[in-house]
C-alpha positions as CSV (number, residue, x, y, z in Angstrom):
1,M,-1.1,16.2,-1.5
2,I,-2.2,12.7,-2.5
3,D,-2.6,12.7,-6.3
4,P,-5.6,10.5,-7.4
5,N,-4.4,10.9,-11.0
6,F,-1.1,9.2,-10.2
7,L,-3.0,6.3,-8.6
8,Q,-5.4,5.9,-11.5
9,N,-2.8,6.4,-14.3
10,N,-0.4,3.9,-12.6
11,K,-2.8,1.4,-11.1
12,Q,-1.7,-1.6,-13.1
13,Q,2.0,-0.9,-12.6
14,L,1.4,-0.4,-8.8
15,I,-0.5,-3.7,-8.7
16,Q,2.4,-5.5,-10.4
17,I,4.9,-3.9,-8.0
18,Y,2.8,-5.1,-5.1
19,I,2.6,-8.7,-6.4
20,K,6.4,-8.8,-7.1
21,E,7.2,-7.4,-3.7
22,R,4.9,-9.7,-1.8
23,M,6.4,-12.7,-3.6
24,M,9.9,-11.5,-2.7
25,N,8.8,-11.2,0.9
26,H,7.7,-14.9,1.0
27,N,4.1,-14.0,0.4
28,Q,3.8,-12.2,3.8
29,V,0.8,-9.9,4.2
30,G,1.8,-6.3,3.6
31,A,1.0,-3.1,1.7
32,L,2.4,-0.9,-1.0
33,F,3.2,2.4,0.6
34,I,2.8,5.4,-1.7
35,D,4.4,8.5,-0.1
36,F,3.2,11.8,-1.6
37,S,4.8,13.9,1.2
38,K,7.9,15.0,-0.8
39,G,6.3,17.2,-3.5
40,D,5.6,16.2,-7.1
41,N,7.1,12.7,-6.9
42,A,5.7,9.7,-5.2
43,D,8.0,7.2,-3.3
44,V,6.7,3.7,-3.6
45,Y,7.8,0.8,-1.3
46,F,6.4,-2.4,0.2
47,L,6.3,-3.1,3.9
48,T,5.2,-6.4,5.5
49,L,2.7,-6.2,8.3
50,Q,5.4,-6.8,10.9
51,N,7.6,-4.1,9.5
52,M,4.9,-1.4,9.5
53,P,4.9,1.3,12.2
54,E,2.7,0.2,15.1
55,E,-0.1,2.7,14.5
56,I,-0.4,1.8,10.9
57,Q,-0.2,-1.9,11.6
58,K,-3.2,-1.6,14.0
59,R,-5.3,-0.1,11.2
60,F,-4.4,-3.0,8.9
61,L,-5.2,-5.6,11.6
62,E,-8.7,-4.2,11.8
63,K,-9.3,-5.3,8.1
64,E,-11.5,-8.4,7.8
65,N,-10.0,-9.3,4.4
66,L,-6.4,-8.9,5.4
67,N,-5.4,-12.5,4.7
68,Q,-7.3,-12.9,1.5
69,K,-4.9,-13.6,-1.4
70,N,-7.1,-11.8,-3.9
71,T,-6.9,-8.4,-2.1
72,I,-4.1,-5.9,-2.6
73,F,-3.5,-3.0,-0.2
74,F,-2.1,0.4,-0.9
75,Y,-1.3,2.8,1.9
76,T,-1.3,6.3,0.5
77,F,-0.1,9.3,2.6
78,D,1.2,12.8,2.5
79,K,2.1,15.2,5.3
80,T,-1.5,15.5,6.6
81,N,-3.6,12.6,5.2
82,S,-3.4,8.8,5.0
83,N,-5.7,6.2,3.4
84,I,-5.8,2.5,3.1
85,I,-7.0,1.4,-0.4
86,E,-8.2,-2.1,-1.0
87,I,-8.2,-3.6,-4.5
88,V,-10.0,-6.9,-5.0
89,L,-8.6,-8.7,-8.0
């Protein structure tokens, strides 16, 4: 189950991870994936747009603000649900 408390309590740290990972990936557009499918812990990792699974990539390509530098994307998912969260800095 996607834990909204985890997202709220760790929002600033997640933003910093996103920024660091995007810089390490030559500023390529991407998202911080937050995987809640394994129980109590969340796995967090960054994928560039070109490394995302095709069905998820299509959802991101529909975003109008995808290339704006002041927008951060989180992709949260568990075994049954997934969401794209946009944070404008």
